[in-house]
Biopython code that builds the backbone (N, CA, C, O; Angstrom):
import numpy as np
from Bio.PDB.StructureBuilder import StructureBuilder

atoms = [
    (1, "MET", "N", (87.153, 4.024, 39.737)),
    (1, "MET", "CA", (87.881, 4.791, 40.723)),
    (1, "MET", "C", (88.258, 6.176, 40.188)),
    (1, "MET", "O", (88.314, 7.139, 40.954)),
    (2, "GLY", "N", (88.517, 6.283, 38.882)),
    (2, "GLY", "CA", (88.884, 7.562, 38.295)),
    (2, "GLY", "C", (87.761, 8.580, 38.344)),
    (2, "GLY", "O", (88.008, 9.770, 38.538)),
    (3, "TRP", "N", (86.534, 8.124, 38.172)),
    (3, "TRP", "CA", (85.404, 9.069, 38.199)),
    (3, "TRP", "C", (85.183, 9.608, 39.605)),
    (3, "TRP", "O", (84.692, 10.726, 39.763)),
    (4, "ILE", "N", (85.534, 8.839, 40.625)),
    (4, "ILE", "CA", (85.428, 9.335, 41.999)),
    (4, "ILE", "C", (86.451, 10.451, 42.218)),
    (4, "ILE", "O", (86.151, 11.459, 42.857)),
    (5, "ALA", "N", (87.655, 10.264, 41.686)),
    (5, "ALA", "CA", (88.679, 11.299, 41.790)),
    (5, "ALA", "C", (88.238, 12.570, 41.086)),
    (5, "ALA", "O", (88.471, 13.670, 41.587)),
    (6, "ILE", "N", (87.603, 12.432, 39.925)),
    (6, "ILE", "CA", (87.105, 13.597, 39.196)),
    (6, "ILE", "C", (86.057, 14.340, 40.017)),
    (6, "ILE", "O", (86.100, 15.567, 40.111)),
    (7, "LEU", "N", (85.125, 13.615, 40.606)),
    (7, "LEU", "CA", (84.084, 14.251, 41.425)),
    (7, "LEU", "C", (84.675, 14.967, 42.636)),
    (7, "LEU", "O", (84.292, 16.096, 42.943)),
    (8, "ILE", "N", (85.602, 14.314, 43.316)),
    (8, "ILE", "CA", (86.180, 14.911, 44.525)),
    (8, "ILE", "C", (87.029, 16.131, 44.181)),
    (8, "ILE", "O", (86.872, 17.186, 44.796)),
    (9, "VAL", "N", (87.920, 16.001, 43.213)),
    (9, "VAL", "CA", (88.791, 17.113, 42.825)),
    (9, "VAL", "C", (87.956, 18.280, 42.303)),
    (9, "VAL", "O", (88.195, 19.428, 42.679)),
    (10, "GLY", "N", (86.986, 17.997, 41.445)),
    (10, "GLY", "CA", (86.156, 19.058, 40.885)),
    (10, "GLY", "C", (85.334, 19.781, 41.925)),
    (10, "GLY", "O", (85.245, 21.009, 41.903)),
    (11, "ALA", "N", (84.728, 19.037, 42.841)),
    (11, "ALA", "CA", (83.896, 19.658, 43.873)),
    (11, "ALA", "C", (84.730, 20.516, 44.819)),
    (11, "ALA", "O", (84.332, 21.632, 45.153)),
    (12, "ILE", "N", (85.872, 20.012, 45.250)),
    (12, "ILE", "CA", (86.711, 20.769, 46.184)),
    (12, "ILE", "C", (87.262, 22.031, 45.535)),
    (12, "ILE", "O", (87.230, 23.100, 46.145)),
    (13, "LEU", "N", (87.764, 21.926, 44.312)),
    (13, "LEU", "CA", (88.328, 23.105, 43.659)),
    (13, "LEU", "C", (87.256, 24.102, 43.230)),
    (13, "LEU", "O", (87.509, 25.307, 43.217)),
    (14, "GLY", "N", (86.066, 23.622, 42.881)),
    (14, "GLY", "CA", (84.967, 24.539, 42.600)),
    (14, "GLY", "C", (84.579, 25.330, 43.836)),
    (14, "GLY", "O", (84.340, 26.535, 43.760)),
    (15, "TRP", "N", (84.517, 24.650, 44.977)),
    (15, "TRP", "CA", (84.183, 25.316, 46.234)),
    (15, "TRP", "C", (85.254, 26.327, 46.618)),
    (15, "TRP", "O", (84.933, 27.441, 47.032)),
    (16, "ILE", "N", (86.527, 25.953, 46.486)),
    (16, "ILE", "CA", (87.621, 26.865, 46.828)),
    (16, "ILE", "C", (87.584, 28.102, 45.939)),
    (16, "ILE", "O", (87.784, 29.219, 46.416)),
    (17, "THR", "N", (87.331, 27.907, 44.659)),
    (17, "THR", "CA", (87.269, 29.045, 43.744)),
    (17, "THR", "C", (86.141, 29.988, 44.119)),
    (17, "THR", "O", (86.336, 31.203, 44.150)),
    (18, "GLU", "N", (84.973, 29.452, 44.401)),
    (18, "GLU", "CA", (83.823, 30.285, 44.739)),
    (18, "GLU", "C", (84.014, 30.987, 46.075)),
    (18, "GLU", "O", (83.653, 32.155, 46.216)),
    (19, "ALA", "N", (84.566, 30.302, 47.039)),
    (19, "ALA", "CA", (84.657, 30.857, 48.387)),
    (19, "ALA", "C", (85.819, 31.824, 48.565)),
    (19, "ALA", "O", (85.692, 32.798, 49.307)),
    (20, "TYR", "N", (86.942, 31.584, 47.907)),
    (20, "TYR", "CA", (88.137, 32.359, 48.228)),
    (20, "TYR", "C", (88.746, 33.152, 47.077)),
    (20, "TYR", "O", (89.434, 34.142, 47.329)),
    (21, "LEU", "N", (88.524, 32.762, 45.837)),
    (21, "LEU", "CA", (89.207, 33.431, 44.732)),
    (21, "LEU", "C", (88.369, 34.484, 44.025)),
    (21, "LEU", "O", (88.926, 35.383, 43.393)),
    (22, "MET", "N", (87.061, 34.399, 44.113)),
    (22, "MET", "CA", (86.205, 35.301, 43.343)),
    (22, "MET", "C", (85.782, 36.508, 44.164)),
    (22, "MET", "O", (85.429, 36.379, 45.336)),
    (23, "ARG", "N", (85.819, 37.659, 43.555)),
    (23, "ARG", "CA", (85.312, 38.893, 44.153)),
    (23, "ARG", "C", (83.958, 39.249, 43.531)),
    (23, "ARG", "O", (83.488, 40.380, 43.650)),
    (24, "ARG", "N", (83.353, 38.290, 42.883)),
    (24, "ARG", "CA", (82.067, 38.487, 42.232)),
    (24, "ARG", "C", (81.061, 37.480, 42.770)),
    (24, "ARG", "O", (81.426, 36.473, 43.377)),
    (25, "GLU", "N", (79.797, 37.772, 42.535)),
    (25, "GLU", "CA", (78.742, 36.816, 42.880)),
    (25, "GLU", "C", (78.784, 35.701, 41.845)),
    (25, "GLU", "O", (78.530, 35.944, 40.665)),
    (26, "TYR", "N", (79.098, 34.499, 42.264)),
    (26, "TYR", "CA", (79.284, 33.371, 41.340)),
    (26, "TYR", "C", (77.951, 32.987, 40.717)),
    (26, "TYR", "O", (76.963, 32.860, 41.441)),
    (27, "PRO", "N", (77.882, 32.794, 39.388)),
    (27, "PRO", "CA", (76.621, 32.364, 38.766)),
    (27, "PRO", "C", (76.245, 30.969, 39.266)),
    (27, "PRO", "O", (77.030, 30.029, 39.136)),
    (28, "GLY", "N", (75.073, 30.836, 39.825)),
    (28, "GLY", "CA", (74.646, 29.553, 40.365)),
    (28, "GLY", "C", (75.149, 29.317, 41.773)),
    (28, "GLY", "O", (74.920, 28.254, 42.349)),
    (29, "HIS", "N", (75.829, 30.296, 42.325)),
    (29, "HIS", "CA", (76.375, 30.243, 43.681)),
    (29, "HIS", "C", (77.240, 28.999, 43.875)),
    (29, "HIS", "O", (78.030, 28.670, 42.991)),
    (30, "LEU", "N", (77.118, 28.315, 44.974)),
    (30, "LEU", "CA", (77.992, 27.183, 45.277)),
    (30, "LEU", "C", (77.783, 26.025, 44.311)),
    (30, "LEU", "O", (78.751, 25.382, 43.905)),
    (31, "TRP", "N", (76.546, 25.750, 43.941)),
    (31, "TRP", "CA", (76.279, 24.630, 43.023)),
    (31, "TRP", "C", (76.863, 24.887, 41.641)),
    (31, "TRP", "O", (77.372, 23.965, 41.004)),
    (32, "GLY", "N", (76.797, 26.109, 41.178)),
    (32, "GLY", "CA", (77.404, 26.448, 39.893)),
    (32, "GLY", "C", (78.911, 26.265, 39.913)),
    (32, "GLY", "O", (79.502, 25.812, 38.933)),
    (33, "ALA", "N", (79.535, 26.621, 41.038)),
    (33, "ALA", "CA", (80.977, 26.458, 41.172)),
    (33, "ALA", "C", (81.365, 24.989, 41.190)),
    (33, "ALA", "O", (82.351, 24.597, 40.566)),
    (34, "ILE", "N", (80.603, 24.184, 41.896)),
    (34, "ILE", "CA", (80.904, 22.757, 41.971)),
    (34, "ILE", "C", (80.727, 22.093, 40.608)),
    (34, "ILE", "O", (81.549, 21.268, 40.211)),
    (35, "ILE", "N", (79.678, 22.441, 39.900)),
    (35, "ILE", "CA", (79.449, 21.862, 38.567)),
    (35, "ILE", "C", (80.560, 22.281, 37.606)),
    (35, "ILE", "O", (81.058, 21.456, 36.840)),
    (36, "ALA", "N", (80.955, 23.560, 37.641)),
    (36, "ALA", "CA", (82.052, 24.015, 36.781)),
    (36, "ALA", "C", (83.347, 23.288, 37.133)),
    (36, "ALA", "O", (84.120, 22.939, 36.241)),
    (37, "GLY", "N", (83.591, 23.059, 38.411)),
    (37, "GLY", "CA", (84.783, 22.333, 38.828)),
    (37, "GLY", "C", (84.776, 20.885, 38.360)),
    (37, "GLY", "O", (85.807, 20.369, 37.927)),
    (38, "ILE", "N", (83.630, 20.229, 38.443)),
    (38, "ILE", "CA", (83.538, 18.837, 38.003)),
    (38, "ILE", "C", (83.722, 18.726, 36.495)),
    (38, "ILE", "O", (84.417, 17.830, 36.017)),
    (39, "VAL", "N", (83.104, 19.633, 35.746)),
    (39, "VAL", "CA", (83.275, 19.616, 34.284)),
    (39, "VAL", "C", (84.736, 19.875, 33.919)),
    (39, "VAL", "O", (85.279, 19.210, 33.036)),
    (40, "GLY", "N", (85.372, 20.826, 34.582)),
    (40, "GLY", "CA", (86.782, 21.095, 34.333)),
    (40, "GLY", "C", (87.666, 19.914, 34.696)),
    (40, "GLY", "O", (88.622, 19.610, 33.983)),
    (41, "ALA", "N", (87.354, 19.252, 35.789)),
    (41, "ALA", "CA", (88.137, 18.079, 36.195)),
    (41, "ALA", "C", (87.986, 16.950, 35.189)),
    (41, "ALA", "O", (88.951, 16.242, 34.900)),
    (42, "TRP", "N", (86.797, 16.780, 34.659)),
    (42, "TRP", "CA", (86.578, 15.737, 33.651)),
    (42, "TRP", "C", (87.369, 16.043, 32.382)),
    (42, "TRP", "O", (88.024, 15.159, 31.830)),
    (43, "ILE", "N", (87.310, 17.286, 31.922)),
    (43, "ILE", "CA", (88.041, 17.676, 30.712)),
    (43, "ILE", "C", (89.539, 17.503, 30.913)),
    (43, "ILE", "O", (90.213, 16.910, 30.071)),
    (44, "GLY", "N", (90.059, 18.012, 32.009)),
    (44, "GLY", "CA", (91.493, 17.913, 32.259)),
    (44, "GLY", "C", (91.965, 16.494, 32.475)),
    (44, "GLY", "O", (93.034, 16.112, 31.998)),
    (45, "GLY", "N", (91.180, 15.711, 33.188)),
    (45, "GLY", "CA", (91.563, 14.336, 33.450)),
    (45, "GLY", "C", (91.547, 13.462, 32.217)),
    (45, "GLY", "O", (92.326, 12.515, 32.103)),
    (46, "LYS", "N", (90.674, 13.776, 31.310)),
    (46, "LYS", "CA", (90.513, 12.953, 30.113)),
    (46, "LYS", "C", (91.465, 13.350, 28.991)),
    (46, "LYS", "O", (91.970, 12.487, 28.275)),
    (47, "TYR", "N", (91.715, 14.646, 28.832)),
    (47, "TYR", "CA", (92.379, 15.117, 27.621)),
    (47, "TYR", "C", (93.765, 15.728, 27.799)),
    (47, "TYR", "O", (94.348, 16.184, 26.815)),
    (48, "LEU", "N", (94.313, 15.757, 28.996)),
    (48, "LEU", "CA", (95.643, 16.347, 29.163)),
    (48, "LEU", "C", (96.771, 15.340, 29.116)),
    (48, "LEU", "O", (97.911, 15.686, 29.426)),
    (49, "GLY", "N", (96.498, 14.137, 28.748)),
    (49, "GLY", "CA", (97.560, 13.159, 28.531)),
    (49, "GLY", "C", (97.916, 12.355, 29.763)),
    (49, "GLY", "O", (97.309, 12.495, 30.824)),
    (50, "ALA", "N", (98.923, 11.505, 29.592)),
    (50, "ALA", "CA", (99.321, 10.570, 30.644)),
    (50, "ALA", "C", (100.616, 11.024, 31.295)),
    (50, "ALA", "O", (101.643, 10.364, 31.132)),
    (51, "TRP", "N", (100.600, 12.107, 32.011)),
    (51, "TRP", "CA", (101.741, 12.583, 32.760)),
    (51, "TRP", "C", (101.276, 12.830, 34.191)),
    (51, "TRP", "O", (100.077, 12.962, 34.435)),
    (52, "GLY", "N", (102.182, 12.890, 35.110)),
    (52, "GLY", "CA", (101.809, 13.163, 36.496)),
    (52, "GLY", "C", (101.134, 11.977, 37.151)),
    (52, "GLY", "O", (101.353, 10.829, 36.765)),
    (53, "TRP", "N", (100.325, 12.261, 38.127)),
    (53, "TRP", "CA", (99.655, 11.241, 38.919)),
    (53, "TRP", "C", (98.418, 10.744, 38.172)),
    (53, "TRP", "O", (97.469, 11.499, 37.966)),
    (54, "MET", "N", (98.431, 9.482, 37.771)),
    (54, "MET", "CA", (97.321, 8.866, 37.045)),
    (54, "MET", "C", (96.550, 7.959, 37.995)),
    (54, "MET", "O", (97.151, 7.246, 38.798)),
    (55, "LEU", "N", (95.241, 7.981, 37.908)),
    (55, "LEU", "CA", (94.390, 7.119, 38.718)),
    (55, "LEU", "C", (93.326, 6.535, 37.812)),
    (55, "LEU", "O", (92.399, 7.237, 37.409)),
    (56, "ASP", "N", (93.450, 5.262, 37.491)),
    (56, "ASP", "CA", (92.498, 4.554, 36.639)),
    (56, "ASP", "C", (92.314, 5.257, 35.287)),
    (56, "ASP", "O", (91.192, 5.395, 34.802)),
    (57, "GLY", "N", (93.423, 5.697, 34.688)),
    (57, "GLY", "CA", (93.376, 6.328, 33.383)),
    (57, "GLY", "C", (93.024, 7.801, 33.406)),
    (57, "GLY", "O", (92.836, 8.401, 32.347)),
    (58, "VAL", "N", (92.930, 8.403, 34.585)),
    (58, "VAL", "CA", (92.580, 9.818, 34.720)),
    (58, "VAL", "C", (93.784, 10.574, 35.266)),
    (58, "VAL", "O", (94.375, 10.175, 36.270)),
    (59, "ASN", "N", (94.141, 11.657, 34.605)),
    (59, "ASN", "CA", (95.234, 12.509, 35.039)),
    (59, "ASN", "C", (94.723, 13.421, 36.155)),
    (59, "ASN", "O", (94.031, 14.402, 35.885)),
    (60, "VAL", "N", (95.058, 13.104, 37.400)),
    (60, "VAL", "CA", (94.530, 13.828, 38.555)),
    (60, "VAL", "C", (95.079, 15.248, 38.617)),
    (60, "VAL", "O", (94.332, 16.178, 38.923)),
    (61, "ILE", "N", (96.354, 15.435, 38.338)),
    (61, "ILE", "CA", (96.935, 16.776, 38.367)),
    (61, "ILE", "C", (96.347, 17.639, 37.255)),
    (61, "ILE", "O", (96.022, 18.805, 37.481)),
    (62, "GLY", "N", (96.208, 17.078, 36.064)),
    (62, "GLY", "CA", (95.586, 17.810, 34.962)),
    (62, "GLY", "C", (94.146, 18.176, 35.262)),
    (62, "GLY", "O", (93.696, 19.266, 34.911)),
    (63, "SER", "N", (93.417, 17.275, 35.910)),
    (63, "SER", "CA", (92.027, 17.581, 36.242)),
    (63, "SER", "C", (91.949, 18.706, 37.262)),
    (63, "SER", "O", (91.036, 19.529, 37.200)),
    (64, "ALA", "N", (92.884, 18.756, 38.194)),
    (64, "ALA", "CA", (92.892, 19.836, 39.177)),
    (64, "ALA", "C", (93.186, 21.181, 38.522)),
    (64, "ALA", "O", (92.554, 22.186, 38.846)),
    (65, "ILE", "N", (94.142, 21.195, 37.605)),
    (65, "ILE", "CA", (94.515, 22.441, 36.930)),
    (65, "ILE", "C", (93.345, 22.985, 36.112)),
    (65, "ILE", "O", (93.009, 24.164, 36.220)),
    (66, "VAL", "N", (92.731, 22.140, 35.302)),
    (66, "VAL", "CA", (91.635, 22.604, 34.444)),
    (66, "VAL", "C", (90.390, 22.928, 35.272)),
    (66, "VAL", "O", (89.658, 23.855, 34.924)),
    (67, "ALA", "N", (90.133, 22.198, 36.348)),
    (67, "ALA", "CA", (88.989, 22.507, 37.208)),
    (67, "ALA", "C", (89.141, 23.895, 37.820)),
    (67, "ALA", "O", (88.175, 24.657, 37.868)),
    (68, "LEU", "N", (90.325, 24.226, 38.281)),
    (68, "LEU", "CA", (90.564, 25.536, 38.864)),
    (68, "LEU", "C", (90.407, 26.640, 37.821)),
    (68, "LEU", "O", (89.782, 27.666, 38.092)),
    (69, "ILE", "N", (90.966, 26.434, 36.641)),
    (69, "ILE", "CA", (90.882, 27.444, 35.591)),
    (69, "ILE", "C", (89.445, 27.636, 35.122)),
    (69, "ILE", "O", (88.986, 28.770, 34.991)),
    (70, "LEU", "N", (88.725, 26.537, 34.868)),
    (70, "LEU", "CA", (87.347, 26.656, 34.386)),
    (70, "LEU", "C", (86.433, 27.275, 35.442)),
    (70, "LEU", "O", (85.564, 28.080, 35.106)),
    (71, "SER", "N", (86.615, 26.915, 36.700)),
    (71, "SER", "CA", (85.807, 27.514, 37.760)),
    (71, "SER", "C", (86.049, 29.012, 37.849)),
    (71, "SER", "O", (85.113, 29.786, 38.051)),
    (72, "TYR", "N", (87.298, 29.418, 37.699)),
    (72, "TYR", "CA", (87.621, 30.831, 37.759)),
    (72, "TYR", "C", (87.013, 31.589, 36.574)),
    (72, "TYR", "O", (86.465, 32.677, 36.748)),
    (73, "VAL", "N", (87.110, 31.020, 35.381)),
    (73, "VAL", "CA", (86.569, 31.674, 34.185)),
    (73, "VAL", "C", (85.056, 31.800, 34.284)),
    (73, "VAL", "O", (84.504, 32.846, 33.940)),
    (74, "VAL", "N", (84.376, 30.760, 34.746)),
    (74, "VAL", "CA", (82.921, 30.838, 34.905)),
    (74, "VAL", "C", (82.564, 31.905, 35.938)),
    (74, "VAL", "O", (81.579, 32.624, 35.773)),
    (75, "GLY", "N", (83.352, 32.009, 36.991)),
    (75, "GLY", "CA", (83.107, 33.022, 38.016)),
    (75, "GLY", "C", (83.242, 34.439, 37.507)),
    (75, "GLY", "O", (82.647, 35.355, 38.074)),
    (76, "LEU", "N", (84.014, 34.642, 36.449)),
    (76, "LEU", "CA", (84.161, 35.985, 35.881)),
    (76, "LEU", "C", (82.865, 36.491, 35.252)),
    (76, "LEU", "O", (82.721, 37.694, 35.032)),
    (77, "PHE", "N", (81.928, 35.603, 34.962)),
    (77, "PHE", "CA", (80.654, 36.009, 34.379)),
    (77, "PHE", "C", (79.645, 36.453, 35.428)),
    (77, "PHE", "O", (78.536, 36.857, 35.078)),
    (78, "GLY", "N", (80.001, 36.386, 36.693)),
    (78, "GLY", "CA", (79.102, 36.791, 37.764)),
    (78, "GLY", "C", (79.028, 38.298, 37.896)),
    (78, "GLY", "O", (79.804, 39.032, 37.284)),
    (79, "GLU", "N", (78.081, 38.747, 38.705)),
    (79, "GLU", "CA", (77.892, 40.175, 38.929)),
    (79, "GLU", "C", (78.908, 40.691, 39.942)),
    (79, "GLU", "O", (79.341, 39.967, 40.838)),
    (80, "GLU", "N", (79.276, 41.954, 39.779)),
    (80, "GLU", "CA", (80.184, 42.592, 40.726)),
    (80, "GLU", "C", (79.495, 42.713, 42.080)),
    (80, "GLU", "O", (78.294, 42.977, 42.149)),
    (81, "VAL", "N", (80.252, 42.520, 43.150)),
    (81, "VAL", "CA", (79.737, 42.691, 44.501)),
    (81, "VAL", "C", (80.266, 44.019, 45.003)),
    (81, "VAL", "O", (81.466, 44.284, 44.928)),
    (82, "ALA", "N", (79.367, 44.864, 45.521)),
    (82, "ALA", "CA", (79.767, 46.160, 46.028)),
    (82, "ALA", "C", (80.581, 45.979, 47.309)),
    (82, "ALA", "O", (80.205, 45.198, 48.184)),
    (83, "GLY", "N", (81.677, 46.691, 47.414)),
    (83, "GLY", "CA", (82.503, 46.608, 48.625)),
    (83, "GLY", "C", (83.291, 45.316, 48.689)),
    (83, "GLY", "O", (83.764, 44.814, 47.670)),
    (84, "GLU", "N", (83.427, 44.789, 49.877)),
    (84, "GLU", "CA", (84.160, 43.544, 50.087)),
    (84, "GLU", "C", (83.336, 42.357, 49.649)),
    (84, "GLU", "O", (82.119, 42.448, 49.487)),
    (85, "LYS", "N", (84.017, 41.244, 49.461)),
    (85, "LYS", "CA", (83.330, 39.995, 49.096)),
    (85, "LYS", "C", (82.425, 39.589, 50.242)),
    (85, "LYS", "O", (82.748, 39.802, 51.411)),
    (86, "ARG", "N", (81.294, 39.005, 49.898)),
    (86, "ARG", "CA", (80.362, 38.556, 50.918)),
    (86, "ARG", "C", (81.041, 37.575, 51.846)),
    (86, "ARG", "O", (82.117, 37.071, 51.525)),
    (87, "ASP", "N", (80.449, 37.293, 52.977)),
    (87, "ASP", "CA", (81.041, 36.373, 53.953)),
    (87, "ASP", "C", (81.156, 34.994, 53.366)),
    (87, "ASP", "O", (80.195, 34.477, 52.797)),
    (88, "ALA", "N", (82.340, 34.377, 53.499)),
    (88, "ALA", "CA", (82.553, 33.017, 53.032)),
    (88, "ALA", "C", (81.878, 32.051, 53.990)),
    (88, "ALA", "O", (81.803, 32.314, 55.190)),
    (89, "PRO", "N", (81.379, 30.918, 53.459)),
    (89, "PRO", "CA", (80.679, 29.976, 54.332)),
    (89, "PRO", "C", (81.593, 29.333, 55.333)),
    (89, "PRO", "O", (81.148, 28.515, 56.138)),
]
sb = StructureBuilder()
sb.init_structure("model")
sb.init_model(0)
sb.init_chain("A")
sb.init_seg("    ")
for serial, (resi, resn, name, xyz) in enumerate(atoms, 1):
    if name == "N":
        sb.init_residue(resn, " ", resi, " ")
    sb.init_atom(name, np.array(xyz, "f"), 0.0, 1.0, " ", f" {name:<3s}", serial, name[0])
structure = sb.get_structure()
């Protein structure tokens, strides 16, 4: 059950980061954002300790925090977009 939470939290936060927080062209576009979010959720859920909301040994709040941060950092490596951000899906 914990791995399902990691997939859901990582995918949603990766998508939110790519669609609304970045003013750059995300490397790998939507799939790159989702993968970065899932990896961040796994790292945060596994290694941030047993505080907050736990689901089958996974720290859900920690996974959300690290997924958001890692997705944002990966997005900083993208190319600058001229003018306004492209249309969000």
